[in-house]
C-alpha positions as CSV (number, residue, x, y, z in Angstrom):
1,X,0.4,0.2,0.0
2,X,2.5,2.5,0.9
3,X,4.4,1.8,-2.8
4,X,0.7,3.3,-3.9
5,X,1.0,6.4,-1.8
6,X,4.6,6.9,-2.6
7,X,3.9,6.7,-6.4
8,X,1.2,9.0,-5.8
9,X,-2.1,7.4,-5.5
10,X,-4.3,7.3,-2.7
11,X,-3.7,3.7,-0.5
12,X,-6.8,4.7,1.8
13,X,-9.9,3.9,-0.5
14,X,-9.0,0.4,-0.2
15,X,-12.2,-1.4,0.1
16,X,-10.9,-4.0,2.7
17,X,-9.7,-0.8,4.9
18,X,-12.7,1.5,4.2
19,X,-14.5,0.6,7.2
20,X,-11.3,0.4,9.5
21,X,-10.8,3.1,12.0
22,X,-7.5,4.7,10.7
23,X,-7.2,7.9,13.7
24,X,-9.3,8.0,16.6
25,X,-9.1,10.1,20.1
26,X,-10.8,11.6,22.3
27,X,-13.9,13.1,20.3
28,X,-12.1,11.7,17.2
29,X,-13.0,8.8,14.9
30,X,-11.6,9.1,11.4
31,X,-12.3,5.7,9.2
32,X,-9.8,4.7,6.0
33,X,-12.4,5.8,3.6
34,X,-12.9,9.2,5.0
35,X,-9.3,9.5,5.4
36,X,-9.0,9.0,1.4
37,X,-11.4,11.5,0.9
38,X,-9.7,14.2,2.7
39,X,-6.5,13.2,1.1
40,X,-7.7,13.5,-2.2
41,X,-9.2,16.8,-1.5
42,X,-5.7,17.8,-0.4
43,X,-4.2,16.3,-3.2
44,X,-6.6,17.8,-6.1
45,X,-6.5,21.8,-4.3
46,X,-2.4,21.2,-4.9
47,X,-2.6,19.9,-8.3
48,X,-5.2,22.4,-9.1
49,X,-2.8,25.4,-8.3
50,X,0.5,23.0,-9.9
51,X,2.1,23.7,-6.6
52,X,5.0,21.2,-6.2
53,X,6.8,22.6,-3.1
54,X,4.1,23.4,0.1
55,X,5.2,23.8,3.9
56,X,2.9,22.5,6.6
57,X,2.8,24.8,9.2
58,X,-0.2,22.9,11.5
59,X,-0.4,21.6,15.2
60,X,-0.9,18.1,16.1
61,X,-4.0,16.6,15.2
62,X,-6.2,15.2,12.2
63,X,-5.6,17.7,10.0
64,X,-2.0,17.9,10.0
65,X,-1.9,14.3,9.3
66,X,-4.3,15.1,6.2
67,X,-2.2,17.5,5.0
68,X,1.0,15.5,4.6
69,X,-0.4,12.7,2.8
70,X,-2.3,14.9,0.8
71,X,1.1,16.5,-0.4
72,X,3.2,13.5,-1.0
73,X,0.2,12.2,-2.8
74,X,0.3,15.0,-4.8
75,X,4.2,14.4,-5.4
76,X,4.6,17.6,-3.6
77,X,7.7,18.1,-1.6
78,X,6.8,19.0,1.9
79,X,8.4,21.2,4.2
80,X,7.2,21.2,8.0
81,X,6.8,24.4,9.7
82,X,7.1,24.6,13.8
83,X,5.5,27.9,14.8
84,X,6.7,27.6,18.0
85,X,10.1,28.8,16.7
86,X,11.1,32.1,15.9
87,X,9.2,33.5,12.7
88,X,12.7,34.6,11.4
89,X,13.9,31.3,11.4
90,X,10.5,29.8,9.7
91,X,10.5,32.6,7.2
92,X,14.4,31.4,6.2
93,X,13.2,27.7,5.7
94,X,10.6,28.8,3.6
95,X,12.2,30.8,1.2
96,X,15.3,28.3,1.3
97,X,13.3,25.9,0.3
98,X,11.5,27.8,-2.6
99,X,8.4,27.3,-0.9
100,X,5.0,28.1,-3.5
101,X,2.3,28.0,-0.4
102,X,1.5,26.8,3.1
103,X,-1.0,24.4,4.4
104,X,-2.6,25.7,7.7
105,X,-5.5,26.6,9.8
106,X,-7.2,30.3,9.4
107,X,-5.3,31.2,12.6
108,X,-1.7,30.9,11.6
109,X,1.1,33.3,12.2
110,X,1.2,33.1,8.3
111,X,-1.8,34.6,7.9
112,X,-0.5,37.5,10.4
113,X,2.5,38.1,7.7
114,X,2.4,41.2,6.1
115,X,5.4,40.6,4.3
116,X,3.9,39.6,1.0
117,X,0.3,39.9,-0.5
118,X,-1.3,36.5,-0.4
119,X,-4.6,34.4,-1.6
120,X,-6.2,32.2,1.0
121,X,-8.4,29.4,-0.3
122,X,-10.7,27.3,2.1
123,X,-10.3,23.3,1.6
124,X,-13.3,22.6,3.4
125,X,-11.6,20.0,5.4
126,X,-10.6,19.6,8.9
127,X,-10.4,23.7,8.5
128,X,-7.5,23.9,6.2
129,X,-6.6,26.6,4.0
130,X,-4.3,26.9,1.5
131,X,-2.0,30.4,1.4
132,X,-0.2,31.3,-1.8
133,X,1.5,34.6,-2.5
134,X,0.2,36.5,-5.4
135,X,3.2,37.9,-6.2
136,X,4.8,34.5,-8.1
137,X,8.3,36.3,-8.7
138,X,8.8,37.3,-5.4
139,X,12.1,35.5,-4.1
140,X,11.1,36.2,-0.3
141,X,9.0,33.2,-0.6
142,X,9.6,31.1,-3.7
143,X,11.9,30.9,-6.8
144,X,11.5,30.6,-10.5
145,X,14.6,28.8,-10.3
146,X,14.5,26.4,-7.6
147,X,17.0,24.2,-6.2
148,X,17.6,21.0,-8.5
149,X,17.1,18.9,-5.5
150,X,14.0,19.8,-5.0
151,X,13.2,19.0,-8.5
152,X,14.6,15.5,-8.4
153,X,11.8,13.1,-9.3
154,X,12.3,10.9,-5.6
155,X,12.2,14.1,-3.8
156,X,9.6,14.0,-1.1
157,X,10.3,16.7,1.8
158,X,12.5,19.1,3.2
159,X,13.6,18.8,7.0
160,X,15.5,21.4,8.4
161,X,18.2,20.6,11.1
162,X,18.4,22.6,14.6
163,X,20.5,25.5,13.4
164,X,22.7,25.2,16.3
165,X,25.2,26.8,14.4
166,X,23.1,29.8,13.3
167,X,21.8,28.7,10.3
168,X,19.7,25.5,9.7
169,X,20.5,23.2,7.0
170,X,17.7,21.9,4.7
171,X,18.0,18.1,4.1
172,X,16.3,16.7,1.2
173,X,14.5,13.3,1.8
174,X,13.1,10.3,-0.8
175,X,10.8,8.3,-1.3
176,X,12.7,5.4,-1.7
177,X,14.5,5.9,2.0
178,X,11.2,6.2,3.1
179,X,9.9,3.1,1.8
180,X,13.0,1.1,3.0
181,X,12.9,2.5,6.4
182,X,9.2,1.3,6.5
183,X,9.2,-2.3,4.9
184,X,12.3,-3.1,7.1
185,X,10.1,-1.8,10.6
186,X,7.4,-4.0,9.1
187,X,9.7,-7.0,8.6
188,X,11.9,-6.6,11.7
189,X,8.8,-5.7,14.1
190,X,5.6,-6.8,12.7
191,X,2.5,-5.4,13.6
192,X,0.1,-7.0,15.3
193,X,-3.8,-6.7,14.6
194,X,-4.5,-4.5,17.7
195,X,-1.6,-2.4,17.3
196,X,-2.1,0.8,17.6
197,X,0.4,4.0,17.5
198,X,0.7,7.3,19.3
199,X,1.1,10.2,17.1
200,X,3.7,11.9,19.4
201,X,6.7,13.0,17.4
202,X,6.9,17.0,15.7
203,X,6.6,16.6,12.2
204,X,9.8,18.6,11.4
205,X,11.6,15.7,13.0
206,X,11.9,12.5,10.9
207,X,10.6,10.0,13.3
208,X,7.2,11.5,12.6
209,X,7.2,9.8,8.9
210,X,7.2,6.4,10.5
211,X,5.1,7.3,13.1
212,X,2.2,8.3,10.2
213,X,3.0,6.2,7.4
214,X,4.4,3.1,8.8
215,X,0.8,3.2,10.8
216,X,-1.8,4.2,8.1
217,X,0.3,2.6,5.3
218,X,-0.4,-1.0,7.3
219,X,-4.0,-0.4,8.1
220,X,-3.3,0.4,11.4
221,X,-5.0,2.8,13.8
222,X,-3.2,6.2,14.9
223,X,-4.1,7.4,18.3
224,X,-4.4,11.4,18.1
225,X,-4.4,13.5,21.6
226,X,-6.8,16.7,21.0
227,X,-4.6,19.7,20.9
228,X,-3.9,23.0,19.2
229,X,-0.4,23.2,19.6
230,X,2.9,22.3,18.2
231,X,4.2,20.9,21.1
232,X,4.2,17.0,21.8
233,X,1.3,15.7,23.7
234,X,3.5,13.9,26.5
235,X,5.4,17.5,26.8
236,X,2.4,19.6,26.3
237,X,0.4,17.6,28.9
238,X,1.8,14.3,30.6
239,X,-1.5,13.2,32.5
240,X,-3.7,13.6,29.5
241,X,-1.1,11.6,27.3
242,X,-1.1,9.2,29.7
243,X,-4.7,8.9,29.9
244,X,-5.3,8.8,26.2
245,X,-2.5,6.0,26.0
246,X,-4.8,3.8,28.7
247,X,-8.1,4.6,27.5
248,X,-7.4,3.6,23.9
249,X,-4.9,1.1,24.7
250,X,-1.9,2.4,22.7
251,X,0.7,-0.2,22.2
252,X,3.5,1.4,20.3
253,X,5.0,4.9,21.3
254,X,7.9,6.7,20.0
255,X,10.1,9.1,21.9
256,X,13.2,10.6,23.0
257,X,15.3,9.0,26.0
258,X,14.7,12.3,27.7
259,X,10.9,11.7,27.3
260,X,11.1,8.0,28.4
261,X,13.1,9.8,31.4
262,X,10.1,11.9,32.0
263,X,7.7,9.0,32.2
264,X,9.7,7.5,34.4
265,X,9.5,9.7,36.9
266,X,6.2,11.6,36.8
267,X,4.1,8.9,36.0
268,X,2.6,7.2,39.1
269,X,1.6,4.3,36.8
270,X,3.9,3.6,33.9
271,X,2.1,3.0,30.8
272,X,1.0,-0.8,30.7
273,X,-0.4,-1.2,27.5
274,X,2.8,-0.4,25.4
275,X,4.6,-3.4,24.1
276,X,7.4,-1.2,21.8
277,X,9.2,1.4,23.0
278,X,10.7,3.0,19.8
279,X,13.9,5.1,21.1
280,X,16.3,7.4,19.2
281,X,17.5,10.8,18.7
282,X,19.6,10.5,21.8
283,X,22.1,8.5,23.5
284,X,20.1,5.8,25.6
285,X,21.7,5.3,29.1
286,X,22.5,1.9,30.3
287,X,20.6,3.1,33.7
288,X,17.7,4.1,31.7
289,X,17.2,1.2,29.8
290,X,17.2,-1.0,32.9
291,X,14.5,1.3,34.7
292,X,12.1,1.4,31.7
293,X,12.1,-2.5,31.2
294,X,11.7,-3.1,34.9
295,X,8.8,-0.6,34.5
296,X,6.7,-1.6,31.8
297,X,5.0,-4.6,30.9
298,X,6.7,-8.0,31.0
299,X,6.6,-8.5,27.4
300,X,7.3,-5.1,26.2
301,X,10.4,-4.5,24.1
302,X,12.3,-1.5,24.1
303,X,14.2,-0.7,20.6
304,X,17.3,1.8,20.4
305,X,17.7,2.8,17.0
306,X,20.3,5.0,15.7
307,X,20.2,7.4,12.6
308,X,19.7,10.8,11.5
309,X,17.5,13.3,8.8
310,X,20.4,12.8,6.1
311,X,20.4,8.8,6.6
312,X,16.3,8.3,6.5
313,X,16.0,8.3,10.4
314,X,17.2,5.2,11.4
315,X,20.2,2.6,9.9
316,X,20.7,0.2,12.9
317,X,19.0,-1.2,15.7
318,X,19.2,-3.2,18.8
319,X,16.1,-4.8,20.5
320,X,15.9,-5.2,24.4
321,X,13.3,-7.0,26.7
322,X,13.8,-8.3,30.4
323,X,13.9,-12.0,28.5
324,X,16.7,-11.0,26.7
325,X,18.8,-8.3,28.6
326,X,20.4,-9.2,31.4
327,X,21.7,-7.2,34.3
328,X,25.4,-8.2,33.8
329,X,24.8,-7.0,30.1
330,X,23.7,-3.6,31.5
331,X,26.6,-3.4,33.9
332,X,29.0,-4.0,31.0
333,X,27.5,-1.1,29.0
334,X,28.6,1.3,31.8
335,X,31.5,1.7,30.2
336,X,30.4,1.7,26.5
337,X,26.7,2.6,26.6
338,X,24.0,1.0,25.0
339,X,24.4,-0.6,22.0
340,X,23.2,0.6,18.9
341,X,23.0,-2.6,17.1
342,X,23.0,-3.7,13.4
343,X,22.1,-2.4,10.1
344,X,18.9,-2.3,9.1
345,X,18.3,-3.8,5.4
346,X,20.0,-2.9,2.0
347,X,22.4,-0.4,4.6
348,X,25.9,-0.5,4.5
349,X,28.0,0.7,7.7
350,X,31.9,1.5,7.6
351,X,34.0,2.6,10.2
352,X,36.9,5.2,9.1
353,X,39.9,6.2,11.1
354,X,41.8,9.8,11.4
355,X,44.3,8.3,8.5
356,X,41.1,7.8,6.1
357,X,41.7,4.2,6.3
358,X,38.7,1.7,7.2
359,X,38.9,0.1,10.6
360,X,37.4,-3.1,11.9
361,X,37.4,-1.4,15.7
362,X,37.1,2.1,15.6
363,X,36.5,5.2,13.7
364,X,34.0,7.8,12.3
365,X,30.7,6.1,11.0
366,X,30.1,6.4,7.2
367,X,26.7,4.7,5.9
368,X,25.5,3.8,2.5
369,X,22.4,2.7,1.1
370,X,18.9,3.5,-0.2
371,X,18.4,5.7,3.2
372,X,20.3,8.2,2.4
373,X,19.2,11.6,1.4
374,X,19.7,13.3,-2.0
375,X,21.6,16.1,-0.1
376,X,21.3,19.6,1.7
377,X,19.9,22.6,0.0
378,X,23.5,24.2,0.1
379,X,25.5,22.4,-2.0
380,X,29.2,22.8,-0.2
381,X,27.7,21.2,3.1
382,X,26.8,18.2,0.8
383,X,30.2,18.1,-0.7
384,X,31.5,17.7,2.6
385,X,29.3,15.3,4.3
386,X,28.4,12.9,1.1
387,X,31.1,11.1,-0.7
388,X,31.4,8.6,-3.5
389,X,34.0,5.5,-2.5
390,X,33.6,3.4,-5.8
391,X,30.1,2.8,-6.7
392,X,28.7,3.9,-3.3
393,X,27.9,7.0,-2.1
394,X,28.8,7.4,1.8
395,X,26.9,10.0,4.4
396,X,29.8,11.1,7.0
397,X,27.9,10.8,10.2
398,X,30.4,12.6,12.3
399,X,29.7,10.0,15.0
400,X,32.5,7.8,16.4
401,X,31.7,4.2,17.1
402,X,32.7,1.0,18.0
403,X,32.5,-2.7,17.1
404,X,31.9,-5.0,19.3
405,X,31.6,-8.7,17.7
406,X,29.3,-8.1,15.3
407,X,27.4,-5.3,17.3
408,X,27.8,-1.5,17.0
409,X,28.3,0.9,20.0
410,X,28.0,4.6,19.7
411,X,31.1,6.6,22.0
412,X,30.8,10.2,20.5
413,X,31.6,12.4,18.4
414,X,33.9,13.6,16.1
415,X,33.3,17.2,16.7
416,X,31.9,19.1,19.7
417,X,28.0,18.2,18.9
418,X,25.7,16.7,21.7
419,X,21.9,16.1,21.7
420,X,19.3,17.8,24.1
421,X,15.9,16.7,24.4
422,X,16.7,15.5,20.1
423,X,18.3,18.7,19.3
424,X,21.7,19.1,17.6
425,X,24.1,22.0,19.6
426,X,27.7,22.1,18.7
427,X,29.9,23.4,21.6
428,X,32.1,25.0,19.5
429,X,29.4,27.0,17.8
430,X,28.5,28.3,21.4
431,X,31.9,29.1,22.3
432,X,32.7,31.0,19.2
433,X,29.3,33.0,20.2
434,X,31.0,34.4,23.4
435,X,34.4,34.4,22.0
436,X,33.1,36.8,20.2
437,X,31.0,38.9,22.5
438,X,33.9,38.9,24.8
439,X,36.0,40.1,21.9
440,X,34.1,43.0,21.2
441,X,33.6,44.0,25.1
442,X,37.1,42.7,26.6
443,X,39.5,42.9,24.3
444,X,42.1,43.8,26.3
445,X,41.6,41.6,28.7
446,X,42.6,37.5,28.5
447,X,40.2,35.1,28.6
448,X,39.4,31.3,28.2
449,X,35.5,30.0,27.4
450,X,34.4,26.5,27.3
451,X,31.1,24.7,27.2
452,X,30.1,21.5,28.0
453,X,26.5,19.8,28.5
454,X,25.2,18.5,31.4
455,X,21.9,17.0,33.4
456,X,20.5,19.9,35.6
457,X,17.3,17.5,36.6
458,X,17.7,15.7,39.3
459,X,17.3,11.9,38.9
460,X,17.6,12.1,35.2
461,X,20.3,10.5,33.0
462,X,20.1,12.5,29.8
463,X,21.9,15.7,28.8
464,X,19.4,18.5,29.2
465,X,21.7,21.7,29.8
466,X,24.7,23.5,28.1
467,X,26.7,25.1,30.5
468,X,29.1,27.9,29.7
469,X,32.3,28.4,31.5
470,X,34.0,32.2,31.4
471,X,37.2,32.4,33.0
472,X,38.5,36.0,33.3
473,X,40.6,37.9,35.6
474,X,38.1,39.6,38.3
475,X,35.6,36.8,37.8
476,X,31.5,37.4,37.9
477,X,32.7,41.3,39.3
478,X,34.1,41.6,35.7
479,X,32.0,39.9,33.6
480,X,28.7,40.1,35.3
481,X,25.2,38.5,35.0
482,X,24.0,41.6,32.6
483,X,26.9,40.8,30.3
484,X,25.9,36.9,30.5
485,X,22.5,37.5,29.3
486,X,23.7,39.8,26.6
487,X,25.8,37.2,25.4
488,X,22.6,34.8,25.6
489,X,21.0,37.0,23.5
490,X,22.9,36.5,20.6
491,X,23.9,32.7,21.2
492,X,21.0,30.8,18.8
493,X,20.1,34.1,17.0
494,X,16.6,33.1,17.9
495,X,16.7,29.6,16.3
496,X,16.8,27.3,19.0
497,X,15.8,27.6,22.5
498,X,17.7,25.5,24.9
499,X,18.7,26.1,28.4
500,X,22.0,27.4,29.1
501,X,23.6,28.6,32.5
502,X,27.1,30.6,32.3
503,X,29.8,30.3,35.2
504,X,32.3,32.6,35.7
505,X,35.5,32.0,37.2
506,X,39.0,33.3,37.6
507,X,41.0,33.0,34.7
508,X,43.8,31.3,36.8
509,X,41.1,28.5,37.7
510,X,39.8,27.6,34.0
511,X,41.3,24.4,33.0
512,X,43.3,23.9,29.9
513,X,45.2,20.9,28.0
514,X,49.0,20.7,27.8
515,X,48.2,22.6,24.2
516,X,46.4,25.1,25.7
517,X,43.1,24.3,24.7
518,X,40.0,23.9,26.7
519,X,39.6,20.7,28.9
520,X,36.4,19.6,28.4
521,X,36.5,16.9,31.0
522,X,37.9,18.9,33.4
523,X,35.2,21.2,32.9
524,X,32.6,18.7,33.8
525,X,34.8,17.4,36.8
526,X,34.5,20.9,38.0
527,X,30.7,21.5,37.5
528,X,30.3,18.1,39.2
529,X,32.7,19.0,42.3
530,X,30.7,22.4,42.9
531,X,27.0,21.5,41.7
532,X,26.9,18.0,43.3
533,X,28.1,18.2,46.4
534,X,24.8,18.3,48.6
535,X,22.4,15.8,47.7
536,X,20.0,16.1,50.3
537,X,16.7,18.3,49.5
538,X,15.9,20.5,52.4
539,X,12.6,22.2,53.1
540,X,11.5,25.2,51.6
541,X,9.4,28.0,53.2
542,X,7.0,27.4,49.7
543,X,5.8,24.8,47.8
544,X,6.6,26.0,44.5
545,X,10.2,26.5,46.0
546,X,10.6,22.8,46.5
547,X,8.9,21.8,43.9
548,X,11.2,23.5,42.0
549,X,14.4,22.6,43.8
550,X,13.5,18.9,43.6
551,X,13.8,19.2,39.8
552,X,16.4,21.0,39.0
553,X,20.1,20.2,40.5
554,X,21.4,23.3,41.8
555,X,22.9,24.9,45.0
556,X,20.4,25.6,47.8
557,X,21.4,29.4,47.5
558,X,19.3,29.7,44.5
559,X,16.0,29.1,46.3
560,X,16.5,32.8,47.4
561,X,16.3,34.2,43.8
562,X,13.8,31.4,42.5
563,X,10.7,34.0,42.0
564,X,13.6,36.4,40.1
565,X,14.3,34.1,37.2
566,X,12.3,32.4,34.3
567,X,12.3,27.8,34.4
568,X,14.8,28.5,31.6
569,X,17.3,30.5,33.4
570,X,17.1,28.1,36.6
571,X,18.5,25.4,33.7
572,X,14.8,23.7,33.2
573,X,13.7,22.7,29.6
574,X,10.2,21.9,28.1
575,X,10.4,18.1,29.7
576,X,11.4,19.9,33.3
577,X,8.6,22.0,32.8
578,X,6.1,19.4,32.3
579,X,7.4,17.7,35.4
580,X,6.7,20.5,37.6
581,X,3.5,21.1,35.8
582,X,2.6,17.3,37.1
583,X,3.7,18.2,40.5
584,X,1.7,21.4,40.9
585,X,-1.3,19.6,39.6
586,X,-1.3,17.0,41.9
587,X,0.3,18.4,45.3
588,X,-1.3,21.5,44.9
589,X,-4.5,20.9,43.2
590,X,-3.8,23.4,40.4
591,X,-6.0,20.8,37.9
592,X,-6.6,24.3,35.4
593,X,-2.5,25.2,35.2
594,X,-1.4,24.9,31.7
595,X,2.3,24.3,30.2
596,X,3.0,28.2,28.9
597,X,2.4,29.0,32.8
598,X,4.7,27.4,34.0
599,X,7.5,27.8,31.1
600,X,6.2,31.8,30.2
601,X,7.5,34.6,32.6
602,X,4.7,36.7,34.3
603,X,3.6,40.0,32.2
604,X,5.5,43.0,33.8
């Protein structure tokens, strides 16, 4: 059936599926027959306007799924947009991908953008509207000469990387890669007739493709949490998400390890209906795997998938269950980490050492096979990362891996990239931003800058915060909190927001290697010595402070200024906010409190 969808047909009109439920949730029931009709409506609208590149700017819900399927059926390259990101970033994405129109709702931010005159066409299905720009020659939104990759017959979507270095990179994915990934999953971990999948991953992440197409193109049911925002449902409202999982007996769930950690910590009863946890996007820690296997149903399986947008999502897999995974194994992985497993079908792996020689033990992981993207929209980026060796095209992942027997282990990056909440952050770029600020304002004073990724959240095994160390004579009396805030304001250029803490120390105390470079390992040790000494949780005068201090691993002295700082300034991210919200609702009876109330600072 997926061959039909990816080949431009509509698979959902199959008479064998017509009465089956394609999507369901509280107040939601969409049959495959209705899904086929709705998809055809979007497909016809795009074809009438001769649109080949369309952005999808829709919150979680049925409309988002219909828009994606309609675009694929019309053979239009779709570009997901996340309206929680800065409009500056989204405008850059639309321009870079030569987008001709946007599928959205009438209240979308795109209808409020005054940059260009536009035409709004209602599609009369799930309140969808098609926004096209009346100035077809405008280079602000579309181009008469689009990137050649966008006109490739196999191009299916453009997903943009996090842009932690300032400019997000557009990756052009293919139907071939999608089909290979779906067919492998169906064969390796086949659906059972009763299986249901939770719609839980942002459309801007490649894992959403499997979540939607892997489910619907196989005749299974996709469970949708009614929600009007772009934040994943388990993060937006954990209690509601868990209730939907239980009520509709969801059996498969895709999530990053930090969300798995959140479920383990905040859920009084870990969801027992889930039989398959599909984990990817971050490094899975051995302790977290052990906790998940102990908390999940006895027959549940945890899949640790490795990959990236450039390789179609996933290229290796390791499977774990209570029956197949021993405590001795998990203990042995404490040093090397949880294995990322073996290659999926039709995929080649190769480790390349520092001298450019193929290694049988350790090196940078290169990937070849049908999963590879066509490349980046920026040709120079493609040349750097996609290389021909013999008759094969290989993608250089930048990840260092190790073979132990025939099983692959991830051991880190060959550069300074880390993953926080599934977002790629380049520590070198963070340091460069602070170096630039220091050069502009303290050019006559020597300094050192170093960035490390740590776990600020108590009991959390995943990285969630960037800590920037500034070493300068006079310490915090020289580089004050005002300077810190000014440097942070330009750090990600409005593209990405992750928790960042700035720690200022004397220059003489800043750890350096023998060659004078920042010693990140010693910076981590310095942080641990300074912040991890007191493991007890004292009593605080108010409940809010107690809850915050219980979830954030920071000095007790911070409690005095909790009410003067935002959650991000305290070192929290959206996952910490979800756990704080859960505790405020259950411990303080604040049932109507929303995630935005916890994350957003109060109005002046």
